[in-house]
N, C-alpha and C positions, 0 to 999 in steps of 0.2 A: 488296415488295408482291405480293399474289397476283394476277398479271396474267391467268393462264389457269387455269381450274379445270374439271374434268370432273364434272358432276353428272348422275346418272341420274334420269330422271323429269322431267316438265315442269311448271313453275309458270307459270301465265298471269296470275294476279292476286294481289298481296301487299298486305296492309294493315299499316302501322306505326301504333302508337297512342302518342301523347304529347299530353295535353290542354293542358298548360302546363309551365312558364312560359317567358319569352323565352329565357333562357340555356340551360335544359335542352333546349329545342327545337333551338337552334343546335348543341348537343353531340350531337344524333342524326345530324348530317350525315355523319360517317364511316360510319354504318350504311347510310343510304340510298344513299350513293355506292357502297359495296361490294356492296349488293344489285343495283345496276345492272350491276356487273361480273360477278356470279355468274349472273344471269339477264337478259341484255340484252334479251330478247324479252318479258319480263314487264312488266306494268303495276304499278308501285309506287304505292299510294295511301297517304295519311296522314290519320289522324283526329285532329283537334284542336279546341279551342274556336274559335268563329268569329272572335274578335278577333285570333287569331294566324294566320289563313289567309294574309294577305299575306307573312308571314315564312316560312311553310312552303313557299309557292310558290317561294321562293328556294333551297330545299334541293336539292342535286344528286340526280338520279335519280328525283325525285318527279313522277309523271305527272298526278295529280289529288289534290285536297284534299276530304276529307269533313268537314263542319263540324258541331259540336255547340253548340247554344245552351243554356246553363244555364237550368234552369227549364222546359224543354220536355218533360222526361221521357225515360226511357231506352227505353221500349217503342217509340216511333216511330223512335228512332235504330236500335235493333236490327232492326226491320222493314225499314228502308231498307238496312242493311248486309247483311242476309241475301240480299237481291235481287242483291247484287253478286257473290255466289258466290266468295268468296276461297278460294284454295288454302291460303294460309298467313297467319296473323295474328301479329304480333310486338308484345307488350305491353311498351313501354318506360316505362310509368308505374307500374304496380304498385299502384294504389290501389283502393279498393272499386269505384268506378265502372268502371274499366277491366277489373277482374276479372269483374264482372257482365256486361259486354259480351262478353268472349271466351267466357264460360261459356254464353252464349245460343246457341251453335252458328252463329256467323257465318262460320267458316272450317273447312276440313277438318283443319288442324293449327294448334296454337297454341304459341308459345314466349314466355317472359317472362324478364326479367333479374332478377338477385339484387340487391336494394337495400342489402344489408348493414345492415338497419334497426337492429339492436341495437348493432352496432359504432358506427354513426353517433350513436345516442342517447348512448352512453357518452362520446363525444368532446364533445358539446354540453352534456350535463347534468352529467357528472362530471369533465369536462376531463381525461379519461384515454383514452389510446389503447392498448388491450390488444393489438392486432395491426394491421398496416398495412391501410388501407382503400384499394383501388385508385381511381384517378380515375374520374369518371363516364363519360368516354369509353371507358375500358377495360371498365367494367362493361357498358356498352351493347354493345361489340364482342364480349364473351364470349358473347352470344346466338348469334353466328354460329358459335361452336364447337359449338353443339348440333346443327347441321345433320347432322353425322356420326352423331348418336345419336337422331334423331327416331324415335319409336316407331310403333306400328300406326296405320292410318287412324282417323279420328274426331277430335273436338275435344279431344284429350288435352293437358292443360297440363303442360309440362315445367319443373320448377324447376331452376335452376343447381345443379350439384354435388349433385343428389339422385339417388343411384344407384337408389333404389327407383322413382322416377318415370320415370327414363330409363335403363333397363338398358343397359350397355355404354358409358356416358358416359366412363368411364376406359379404354376400349379393351377391355373384357371382352366377354362374350357379349351379343348383342342387336344387333350391328351388321350381321349378315348377314340378308338377306331382309327388310329393313325397307321402309318405305312410299315409297321413291323419292327421299329427300333425301340418301341416303348417297353416298359416292364423290366427295367433294370434297377431294382432298389439298391440304394447305397451309392449310386454314381455321384450324387451331389457332394459326397464327402471323400471322393477319390483322391483329393489333393490335401487332405487335412493332416496327414501324418508325414513326419520327416522321411521315413523310409520310402513312401510313395513318391516324394518329390525329388529324391536323390538321383542325379544323372548317373548313367551307367554305360560303359562300353565293354564289349566282349573282347578279351585278349586271347588270341590263339597261341598255341604252344610255341610256334616259331618266333613270334614277336616277343613273347615272354623270355625265351632263351636268349634272344639278341640283347634285350635290355639287361638281363643278368650278366651277360658277357661284358657289356660296356661298363656296367657298374663295377664289376670285378676288376676291370682294367684300370679303373680309377681308385682302386683300393677300398671299395664299398662292398661288404659282404652281404649275404642273404639275411643275416640277423639284424641288419640296420634298417630302421624305418626311414623312408625317403619321402620328402615333400617336394613335389615339382611346382615351380612357379613360372608362368609365362606372362609377363606383364605388358607385352606389346599389343598393338592393334593396327588394323589396316588404315583406319580413318583417324585423322588428327584429334578431333573432339573426343574420341574414345580413349586416347592415350593419357595415362597419368604422368604428369611432368616429372622429370628426374629430380628436381629440387624438392618436390613433394615427397618422393621416396626418401630423400636425404633427411627430411625432418622426422 
């Protein structure tokens, strides 16, 4: 793990964006955890839909949650976010809404992750995998690799592996004299260890006590190891058919 990193420049406020859904938000936890290690004095805030705010509060490293209520319009949201004066925004959603938000000048610098949209579509629609598609956690953590290649000041959006948008991403020209995010050795290996990739949620005492009470009511004591399985999904294509479970 990247325990200590030297980063020139100061970031006081960072915004991570992921509007939904439950599983995808949980998978952002390695990023929020690592941001807390990179900039322990920075406030890491998280923008999500209001219904997921309780879940986001359990993410490691998140200091505050900015909620979006669908149907309220983006203008009021953007106006509120601009007042927060973020130094850095990290778009981990990559849809039209999140792109419009970050393009509205809510932060001095913007980074977003590569969804591998076409590769994923090929798997779902054609049932063909032309090339390996990294796990979602790894795609999220790849955003941290961009810290060494952040370009000039201003709300410039950097796409993963886009040498034109991020000169020097592969170690060429463009890393010298940039805007203060450079100088963090070891970031390129931030997602090389299982420990770094492991999703995590903070469980407060009240929640833990409630779970223990319910387990005890079912005859399951504290010495029993419990594995929780939630096989459902909101969208049909993401659901594993019951007959497949039966096999």
